[in-house]
C-alpha positions in Angstrom: 36.2 63.2 117.8 35.8 62.8 121.5 38.5 60.1 121.6 40.9 62.6 119.8 40.0 65.3 122.3 40.7 62.9 125.2 44.0 61.8 123.7 45.0 65.5 123.3 44.2 66.2 127.0 46.2 63.1 128.0 49.2 64.0 125.8 49.6 67.7 126.4 47.5 68.6 129.4 49.7 71.4 130.8 49.8 73.2 127.4 46.0 73.1 127.2 45.7 74.5 130.8 48.2 77.3 130.1 46.4 78.3 126.8 43.0 78.2 128.6 44.3 80.3 131.4 45.7 83.0 129.1 42.4 83.0 127.2 40.4 83.4 130.4 42.6 86.3 131.6 42.2 88.1 128.2 38.4 87.5 128.3 38.2 88.8 131.9 40.1 92.0 131.0 37.8 92.6 127.9 34.5 91.6 129.5 34.9 93.2 133.0 33.2 96.5 132.0 30.5 94.7 130.1 27.6 96.2 132.2 28.4 99.7 131.0 27.9 98.6 127.4 24.6 96.8 127.9 21.1 98.2 127.4 18.3 98.6 130.0 15.2 98.0 127.8 14.4 95.6 125.0 10.7 95.0 125.5 9.4 96.9 122.5 9.1 95.4 119.0 11.0 97.5 116.4 8.3 97.1 113.7 5.3 97.7 115.9 2.9 100.6 115.2 3.7 102.1 118.7 7.4 102.0 118.0 6.9 103.8 114.6 4.7 106.4 116.3 7.4 107.0 118.9 10.0 107.4 116.2 7.9 109.9 114.3 7.1 111.9 117.5 10.8 112.0 118.4 12.1 112.9 114.9 9.4 115.4 113.8 8.1 116.9 117.0 10.7 116.1 119.6 7.8 114.8 121.6 6.4 111.7 123.2 4.8 110.5 126.4 6.2 112.1 129.6 8.7 109.6 130.9 10.3 111.7 133.7 8.0 112.8 136.6 8.9 114.7 139.8 6.4 114.6 142.6 6.8 117.7 144.7 5.2 117.5 148.2 5.0 120.1 150.9 3.2 120.2 154.3 1.6 123.5 153.4 0.3 122.2 150.1 1.1 122.9 146.4 0.4 126.6 146.7 2.8 127.1 149.6 5.8 129.4 148.7 8.3 126.6 149.2 6.5 124.2 146.9 6.0 126.8 144.2 9.7 127.8 144.4 10.8 124.2 144.0 8.4 123.5 141.2 9.5 126.5 139.2 13.2 125.7 139.9 12.7 122.1 138.5 11.0 123.5 135.4 13.8 125.9 134.8 16.5 123.3 135.4 14.8 120.9 133.0 14.6 123.6 130.4 18.4 123.9 130.4 18.8 120.1 129.8 19.6 119.1 126.2 17.4 116.0 126.0 14.4 117.3 128.0 11.3 118.6 126.2 7.5 118.9 126.7 8.1 120.2 130.2 5.0 120.9 132.2 4.0 121.4 135.9 1.2 122.4 138.2 2.8 125.8 138.7 3.4 126.6 135.0 0.5 125.0 133.2 -2.7 126.8 132.0 -5.5 126.8 134.6 -7.6 124.3 132.6 -4.7 121.8 132.7 -3.2 122.6 136.1 -5.7 120.4 138.0 -4.4 117.3 136.4 -1.0 118.1 137.9 -2.3 118.4 141.5 -3.1 115.6 143.9 -6.6 115.2 145.2 -5.6 116.3 148.7 -3.6 119.3 147.3 -0.4 118.3 149.1 1.5 117.3 145.9 2.2 118.7 142.5 3.9 117.3 139.5 6.7 118.4 137.2 6.8 116.2 134.0 9.1 116.1 131.0 9.9 114.0 128.0 13.5 112.7 127.9 14.6 111.9 124.4 16.0 108.5 123.5 15.0 104.9 123.2 14.4 102.5 126.1 18.2 102.3 126.6 19.4 105.8 126.4 16.4 107.6 127.9 16.7 105.9 131.3 20.4 106.6 131.5 19.8 110.3 130.6 16.9 110.5 133.1 19.1 109.1 135.8 21.9 111.6 135.1 19.4 114.6 134.9 17.8 113.6 138.2 21.1 113.4 139.9 22.1 116.9 138.7 18.9 118.8 139.4 18.2 117.1 142.8 21.7 117.6 144.1 20.5 120.5 146.3 16.9 120.0 147.5 14.8 122.8 148.9 14.2 122.8 152.6 10.6 121.9 153.6 9.9 120.2 150.3 10.1 116.5 149.3 10.8 115.7 145.7 10.5 112.1 144.4 11.7 111.2 140.9 9.5 108.8 138.9 8.2 108.0 135.4 9.0 105.0 133.2 12.5 106.2 132.3 13.4 106.6 136.0 11.8 103.2 136.7 14.0 101.4 134.1 17.0 103.3 135.4 16.3 102.1 138.9 15.6 98.5 137.7 19.0 98.4 136.0 20.8 99.4 139.2 18.6 97.1 141.3 19.3 94.1 139.0 23.1 94.8 139.2 23.0 94.9 143.0 20.8 91.8 143.2 23.2 89.9 140.9 26.1 90.7 143.2 24.1 89.6 146.2 23.0 86.4 144.5 26.6 85.5 143.5 27.7 86.2 147.1 25.1 83.7 148.4 25.1 81.1 145.6 28.8 80.5 145.2 29.7 79.7 148.8 26.6 77.6 149.3 27.2 75.8 146.0 30.8 75.1 147.1 29.6 73.5 150.4 27.1 71.3 148.6 29.8 70.3 146.0 32.1 69.3 148.8 29.3 67.2 150.3 28.6 65.6 146.9 32.2 65.0 145.9 33.7 64.6 149.3 37.0 65.9 147.9 37.7 69.6 148.0 39.9 69.2 144.9 37.1 67.5 143.0 34.6 70.2 144.2 36.8 72.9 142.7 36.6 71.5 139.2 33.0 72.7 138.5 34.0 76.2 139.6 36.9 76.2 137.2 34.5 75.2 134.3 32.0 77.8 135.5 34.6 80.6 135.6 35.6 79.7 132.0 32.0 79.8 130.7 31.0 82.9 132.6 34.0 85.0 131.9 34.0 84.0 128.3 30.4 84.8 127.9 30.7 88.3 129.4 33.5 89.0 126.9 31.2 87.8 124.0 28.3 89.9 125.3 30.6 93.0 125.3 31.6 92.2 121.7 28.0 91.8 120.6 27.1 95.0 122.3 29.4 96.8 119.8 27.2 95.5 117.0 23.6 95.4 118.4 21.6 96.0 121.5 22.1 93.5 124.3 20.0 93.6 127.4 21.7 94.0 130.8 19.4 91.3 132.2 21.2 88.7 130.2 24.0 89.0 132.8 21.8 87.2 135.3 21.3 84.3 133.0 25.1 84.2 132.2 26.0 83.8 135.8 23.2 81.4 136.8 23.3 79.2 133.7 27.1 79.2 133.5 27.5 78.0 137.1 24.6 75.5 136.8 25.8 73.8 133.6 29.4 73.8 134.8 28.2 71.8 137.9 26.1 69.5 135.7 28.8 68.7 133.2 31.6 68.4 135.7 29.5 66.3 138.1 28.8 63.7 135.4 32.3 63.7 133.9 34.2 63.5 137.2 31.8 60.9 138.6 32.2 58.7 135.6 36.0 59.1 135.8 35.9 58.0 139.4 33.7 55.1 138.5 36.2 53.9 135.9 39.3 54.3 138.1 37.6 52.4 140.9 36.9 49.6 138.4 40.6 49.2 138.0 41.4 51.3 134.9 44.4 53.4 134.6 44.1 57.2 134.6 44.5 57.6 130.8 42.1 54.8 130.0 39.6 56.2 132.5 39.8 59.6 130.8 39.2 58.0 127.4 36.2 56.0 128.5 34.8 59.0 130.4 35.0 61.1 127.3 33.4 58.4 125.1 30.5 58.0 127.5 29.9 60.9 129.8 31.6 63.3 127.4 29.3 62.1 124.6 26.3 62.8 126.9 27.6 66.3 127.7 27.9 67.0 124.0 24.4 66.0 123.2 23.1 67.8 126.3 24.8 71.0 125.3 23.5 70.7 121.8 19.9 70.3 123.1 20.1 73.2 125.5 21.7 75.5 123.0 19.0 74.7 120.4 16.2 75.3 122.9 17.7 78.7 123.8 18.3 79.6 120.1 14.6 79.5 119.5 14.4 83.0 121.3 16.2 84.5 118.3 13.0 84.4 116.3 11.4 87.0 118.6 11.8 90.7 117.5 12.4 92.1 121.0 16.0 92.3 121.9 15.3 91.4 125.6 14.7 87.8 124.5 17.3 87.8 121.8 19.9 88.9 124.4 19.1 85.8 126.5 19.6 83.7 123.4 23.0 85.3 122.8 24.1 84.8 126.5 22.5 81.3 126.7 24.1 79.9 123.5 27.5 81.4 124.4 27.5 80.0 128.0 26.3 76.6 126.9 29.0 76.3 124.2 31.7 77.5 126.5 30.7 75.3 129.4 30.7 72.2 127.1 34.1 73.2 125.6 35.5 73.6 129.1 34.1 70.3 130.2 35.2 68.4 127.1 38.7 70.0 126.7 39.8 71.5 130.0 38.4 68.8 132.4 40.3 65.9 130.7 43.5 67.9 131.0 42.8 68.6 134.6 41.9 65.0 135.4 45.1 63.9 133.7 47.3 66.3 135.7 45.6 65.5 138.9 45.2 61.8 138.5 44.5 60.1 141.9 44.8 63.6 143.6 41.3 64.4 142.3 40.1 62.6 145.5 42.5 64.6 147.7 41.3 66.4 150.8 38.2 64.1 151.1 36.5 65.7 154.1 34.2 62.7 154.6 37.1 60.5 155.8 37.9 62.5 159.0 34.2 63.0 159.6 33.5 59.3 159.5 36.6 58.6 161.6 35.4 61.2 164.2 31.9 59.6 164.2 33.3 56.1 164.4 31.6 55.0 161.3 33.1 52.6 158.7 33.7 53.5 155.1 30.5 53.3 153.0 29.9 50.0 151.3 29.6 49.8 147.5 25.9 49.4 146.8 24.8 47.8 143.5 22.8 50.3 141.3 19.6 48.3 141.6 19.7 48.6 145.4 20.3 52.3 145.6 17.4 54.6 146.6 16.6 55.6 143.0 17.1 52.0 141.7 14.5 50.8 144.3 12.2 53.7 143.4 12.4 52.7 139.7 11.6 49.1 140.5 8.7 50.0 142.7 7.2 52.4 140.1 7.5 49.9 137.3 5.6 47.3 139.4 2.6 49.6 139.3 3.5 51.7 136.3 0.0 52.6 135.0 -1.7 53.8 138.3 1.5 55.6 139.5 2.0 57.3 136.2 -1.6 58.5 136.0 -1.5 59.8 139.5 1.6 61.8 139.1 0.4 63.1 135.7 -2.9 64.2 137.3 -0.9 66.0 140.1 1.3 67.9 137.7 -1.7 68.9 135.6 -3.5 70.1 138.7 -0.5 72.2 139.9 -0.2 73.7 136.4 -3.9 74.5 136.1 -3.6 78.2 137.3 -1.6 78.9 134.1 -4.9 78.6 132.1 -5.8 82.0 133.6 -2.6 83.8 132.8 -2.7 87.5 131.9 0.1 89.5 130.4 1.2 93.1 130.9 4.1 95.4 130.1 6.5 96.0 133.0 6.1 99.3 134.8 7.4 100.8 138.1 5.6 98.2 140.1 8.3 95.6 139.3 10.5 97.6 141.7 10.3 97.3 145.5 7.9 99.7 147.2 10.9 101.6 148.6 12.0 102.7 145.1 11.0 106.3 144.4 9.7 105.4 140.9 7.3 102.9 142.5 6.1 105.4 145.1 5.5 108.1 142.4 3.7 105.5 140.2 1.4 104.6 143.1 0.7 108.2 143.7 -0.2 108.8 140.1 -2.6 105.9 140.1 -4.2 106.6 143.4 -3.9 110.3 144.4 -4.3 112.1 141.1 -7.4 112.5 138.9 -5.4 111.7 135.8 -2.2 109.7 135.4 -0.1 112.3 133.5 2.6 109.7 132.8 0.3 107.2 131.2 -1.3 109.0 128.3 -2.2 107.6 124.9 -0.8 109.4 121.9 -2.3 109.2 118.4 0.0 110.1 115.5 -1.2 110.9 112.0 1.8 110.7 109.7 0.1 112.4 106.8 -3.0 114.7 107.2 -2.7 116.3 103.7 -5.9 114.6 102.5 -8.1 116.1 105.3 -6.2 118.9 107.1 -9.4 120.4 108.4 -10.5 117.3 110.3 -8.3 117.7 113.3 -11.0 119.4 115.4 -13.7 116.8 114.5 -11.4 113.8 115.3 -10.1 115.3 118.6 -13.7 115.9 119.6 -14.6 112.3 118.9 -11.7 111.0 120.9 -12.7 113.2 123.9 -16.2 111.6 124.1 -14.7 108.2 125.0 -15.4 107.0 128.5 -12.2 107.1 130.6 -10.8 110.0 128.5 -10.3 113.2 130.5 -9.1 115.4 127.7 -7.5 115.5 124.3 -4.8 118.0 123.3 -4.5 118.7 119.6 -3.3 121.3 117.1 -6.7 122.9 117.2 -7.0 123.1 121.0 -8.0 121.1 124.1 -11.1 119.0 123.9 -13.2 117.4 126.7 -16.6 115.7 126.4 -16.8 116.3 122.7 -16.2 120.1 122.7 -13.3 122.4 122.7 -12.5 123.9 126.1 -9.3 125.7 125.5 -7.2 127.2 122.6 -4.0 125.6 121.5 -1.0 126.1 123.8 2.5 124.9 124.1 4.6 123.4 121.2 3.1 123.1 117.7 1.4 119.7 117.3 1.4 119.9 113.4 4.6 119.9 111.4 5.7 118.6 108.0 2.2 117.3 107.0 1.9 115.3 110.3 0.0 115.9 113.5 -0.5 114.2 116.8 -3.1 114.1 119.6 -2.4 113.5 123.3 -5.2 111.6 124.9 -5.2 111.9 128.7 -6.9 108.9 130.4 -7.7 108.1 134.0 -7.5 104.2 134.2 -4.3 102.3 134.7 -3.1 101.5 131.2 -2.5 97.8 132.1 -5.9 97.4 133.7 -9.0 96.0 131.9 -10.4 99.5 131.8 -7.2 100.9 130.3 -7.2 98.3 127.6 -10.9 99.1 126.9 -10.0 102.8 126.4 -7.3 101.8 123.9 -9.8 99.6 122.0 -12.3 102.5 122.0 -9.7 104.9 120.6 -8.8 102.4 117.8 -12.5 102.1 117.0 -13.0 105.8 116.4 -12.9 106.4 112.6 -9.9 108.5 111.6 -9.8 110.7 108.5 -6.2 109.5 108.0 -4.0 106.6 108.7 -3.0 106.8 112.4 -0.4 105.2 114.7 -1.1 104.8 118.4 1.5 104.7 121.2 1.6 104.9 125.0 1.9 102.3 127.7 -1.4 100.5 126.8 -0.6 100.5 123.0 3.0 99.4 123.6 1.8 96.5 125.8 -0.7 95.4 123.1 1.8 95.6 120.3 4.4 93.7 122.3 1.9 90.9 123.1 1.0 90.7 119.4 4.6 90.6 118.3 5.4 87.8 120.8 2.3 85.8 120.1 2.9 85.9 116.3 6.4 84.2 116.8 5.5 81.9 119.7 4.2 79.0 117.5 7.4 79.1 115.4 9.6 79.1 118.5 7.8 76.2 120.1 7.9 74.3 116.8 11.7 74.9 116.4 12.3 73.6 120.0 10.2 70.5 119.4 11.9 69.7 116.1 15.4 70.3 117.4 14.7 68.2 120.5 13.3 65.4 118.5 16.2 65.4 116.0 18.9 65.5 118.7 17.3 62.8 120.8 16.8 60.6 117.7 20.5 61.0 116.9 21.3 60.1 120.5 19.0 57.1 121.0 18.0 55.9 117.5 14.4 55.9 118.7 11.4 58.0 117.6 9.4 57.0 120.7 11.8 58.3 123.3 12.0 61.8 121.8 8.2 62.1 121.8 8.1 60.8 125.4 10.6 63.4 126.4 8.6 66.2 124.7 5.4 65.2 126.5 7.0 64.7 130.0 9.0 67.9 129.8 5.9 69.8 129.1 4.3 68.2 132.1 7.2 69.1 134.3 7.0 72.8 133.1 3.3 73.0 133.9 4.0 73.1 137.7 6.4 76.0 137.4 4.1 77.9 135.1 1.1 77.3 137.4 3.2 78.6 140.3 4.1 81.7 138.4 0.5 82.6 138.0 -0.6 81.5 141.4 2.1 83.6 143.2 3.0 86.5 141.1 -0.3 87.2 139.2 -2.9 86.1 141.8 -0.9 87.2 144.8 -0.7 84.0 146.9 2.4 83.9 149.2 3.5 87.2 147.5 4.3 88.6 151.0 7.4 86.4 151.1 8.8 88.3 148.2 7.7 91.7 149.2 6.5 92.4 145.6 3.4 94.3 144.3 0.7 92.2 142.6 -0.5 93.9 139.4 -2.7 91.0 138.1 -0.5 90.5 135.1 2.8 88.8 134.3 5.6 90.3 132.1 5.0 88.4 128.8 8.7 87.8 128.0 9.3 85.8 131.2 7.1 82.7 130.5 8.7 82.5 127.0 12.2 82.8 128.5 11.4 80.2 131.2 9.9 77.8 128.6 13.0 77.9 126.4 15.4 77.6 129.3 13.5 75.1 131.4 12.9 72.9 128.3 16.6 72.8 127.6 17.5 72.1 131.2 14.9 69.3 131.4 16.5 67.7 128.3 19.8 68.0 130.1 18.7 65.5 132.7 16.8 63.5 130.1 20.0 62.9 128.1 22.0 62.0 131.2 19.4 59.4 132.2 18.9 57.9 128.8 22.6 57.6 128.2 23.0 55.1 131.1 19.7 53.3 130.3 20.8 52.9 126.7 24.2 51.6 127.8 22.5 48.9 129.8 20.0 48.1 127.0 22.8 47.7 124.4 24.6 45.4 126.8 21.6 43.2 127.3 19.7 40.6 125.3 17.1 43.3 124.4 14.1 41.4 125.8 11.2 43.0 127.7 12.7 42.0 131.0 16.0 43.6 129.9 14.2 46.9 129.3 13.0 46.9 133.0 16.5 46.0 134.2 18.1 48.7 132.0 15.8 51.4 133.4 16.4 50.2 137.0 20.2 50.2 136.5 20.2 53.5 134.5 18.2 55.3 137.2 20.2 53.6 139.9 23.4 54.9 138.5 22.3 58.4 137.6 19.6 59.1 140.2 21.9 60.4 142.9 23.9 62.5 140.4 20.8 64.0 138.8 19.4 64.8 142.3 22.6 66.4 143.4 22.9 68.3 140.1 19.3 69.5 140.5 19.9 70.6 144.1 22.9 72.6 143.0 21.1 74.1 140.1 18.2 75.0 142.3 20.5 76.8 144.7 21.9 78.9 141.8 18.4 79.7 140.4 16.9 80.3 143.8 19.5 82.9 144.5 18.0 85.0 141.6 14.6 84.9 143.5 16.2 86.7 146.4 16.4 89.9 144.3 14.0 92.9 144.6 12.8 93.1 140.9 9.6 91.1 140.7 10.1 89.6 137.2 13.5 88.4 138.2 12.0 86.9 141.4 9.5 85.1 139.1 12.3 83.9 136.9 14.3 82.4 139.7 11.3 80.8 141.4 10.0 79.3 138.3 13.3 77.8 137.2 13.9 76.4 140.7 10.5 74.6 140.7 11.0 73.4 137.2 14.4 71.9 137.9 13.3 70.2 141.2 10.1 68.7 139.7 11.9 67.5 136.6 14.7 65.8 138.6 12.2 64.1 141.1 8.7 63.4 139.9 9.5 63.3 136.1 12.9 61.5 136.0 12.2 59.4 139.1 8.6 58.4 138.5 7.2 59.2 135.1 10.2 58.1 133.0 10.4 54.6 134.5 6.6 54.3 134.4 6.4 55.2 130.7 9.4 53.1 129.7 7.9 50.1 131.5 4.6 50.5 129.7 6.3 51.0 126.3 8.6 48.0 126.7 10.8 47.2 123.7 8.8 49.9 121.8 11.0 52.4 123.6 13.7 51.7 121.1 11.6 51.5 118.0 12.1 53.6 114.8 10.8 53.0 111.3 13.2 50.8 109.4 14.5 53.5 107.0 15.3 55.8 110.0 16.8 52.9 111.9 19.1 52.1 109.0 20.1 55.7 108.6 20.9 56.0 112.3 23.1 52.9 112.1 25.1 54.5 109.3 25.1 58.2 110.4 24.0 58.5 114.0 26.2 58.4 117.1 25.8 55.0 118.5 27.4 52.8 121.2 28.8 49.4 120.4 29.0 47.1 123.5 32.1 45.0 124.1 33.2 42.5 126.6 32.6 43.0 130.3 36.2 42.3 131.4 37.8 44.6 133.9 40.3 45.9 131.4 38.0 46.4 128.4 36.0 49.5 128.1 32.2 49.1 128.6 31.3 50.9 125.5 32.9 52.8 122.7 31.5 55.6 120.6 31.6 55.5 116.8 30.6 58.2 114.4 29.3 57.9 110.9 
């Protein structure tokens, strides 16, 4: 197959490039407005009890937790004329909005409830409302409503918009701005490093061409998918970062192999063919491994993770297609000009330095590192393993929590209002717990008793129900506001004081669930949604990990014919990820070095991020594993396959690929690190974790642990049970070595 693709690129290269150019232009036109069609949420599980409760509240009562909050502050206090005028104006303006309901404020609430809307110092009051819609439409509506009603602020009064809907709306805008900034930093810096790695400006442009194809094509695919299902806007970050990173990886290995073959005396067409049969084969297996790792996220019910799977699979496939189809055509058209504009030549001439000598692979830096490691394989391997386990140990104390306004920078109004609600008010009116009884027909008279029981729970300030307001186990006010019973259903609003994501908040939720209810009840609110999301993710996590492990094992077996090397890869990749996961907890949960990022420590991590990082990092680690094993296997097949040949194969394989893997890792780290420069904390975590994972994998794992393991395993590296070995000989993709003449290809690929 790869030989046919190579021949096609050699025979009709310009046609291929013209068709590819037209497709990219069409994809760019269709995919350009993709951000307007993507969703801002995606953290809630569709089948969770809290989601069902929210759906019932919206459909039957047009109710739900307040998700839009205005903090109104005045120097004269909440009872000053200016504050009262502005508060009443906001209430009236919200009342005219189509999607706003459950509007309340300090200035319009009954006396028994008004204190919950006033800050402890009396300087600020609240106006709250429920904006209808899911976690995609509600933030957009909240943003539009806020823009309209705050267009003309009242003099002497400060109004800050907040609430979870506002927070998500601001996160969406912040992520889009951060992505533009990351691209502005990463692309020029990547170009400079590519020129340093390739020398030639022309060669350095090839990865950017592949990256443009994969990124533009993926954005068009995401827009198409958005017409059929929810797609998270955060997937755009992965599209840009992963598209550029994989384009660099695949182009670097293909162009470097092409150069290697031409310098060995082969003609351009022959060099393209051999490059596709060797480096092209490696790219194909690498793409398959990465795509399967990302596909594991499809098992999760939250569309935040599923969106990353859509984007990841699309960008991997398109990057591989561009590298395997477009690059051969480009190399054929360019020929020797691929080395044009080599900036290293004038620099060396200016410095008076001679051209670099060709160094045998075993004498390169990484070749010498491999030889040194294998002389002391056991102690060095144990030492590095212990180091990685130590660096990963903080992950044992990980705690998960649902994202709230604190993922935004402290300058964001939603974050400021959230801090005020947590610190300056006796009750957080935007963080209530709502209990929904879908059918109360079997005990309609039990509403009062159940509400009283809920109000006795420690941490509960009051319970609003159809029979009145309850506090401390007794009714303190008659029913007021909209009806809380309709169509045989009823709901209870439980006002709590602790932060919903804190230990105390989780305990209040547990105590509410423990109260015997006369009917079947569903519970929602920030604390309940957090618990339901964790349960939904945890239930699918073993399946996702199992699928990744199985897919990786199968692909690496097809690639190597060994059952030992896939197991080794699984173990070592897990070790490399431990460092990144430990750093996530140490920095973003425990707060060490967090001042560098300017983020707020909440003591928890967004649960979707470790899963996303695991799937992506595991795939990227296998990317380097495949590149390294491809060259080691070439040398092994070419040898007499004795124990000493195993050592030599590892030395030569690492010597040939070490510089390329290091350069690719550096370039990929630049791309991922650019994401960490953003202002949304879970995207900072994402960028930092991926950067550390890539660097650790390309240095300590590939440079130290792989040669140490392969030296200790010896010929067993290539072992497989006889039935599997025979099957691989017939059906697997294998390499058959040939003569070592200057004109004969070093290896050819055959398929079963």
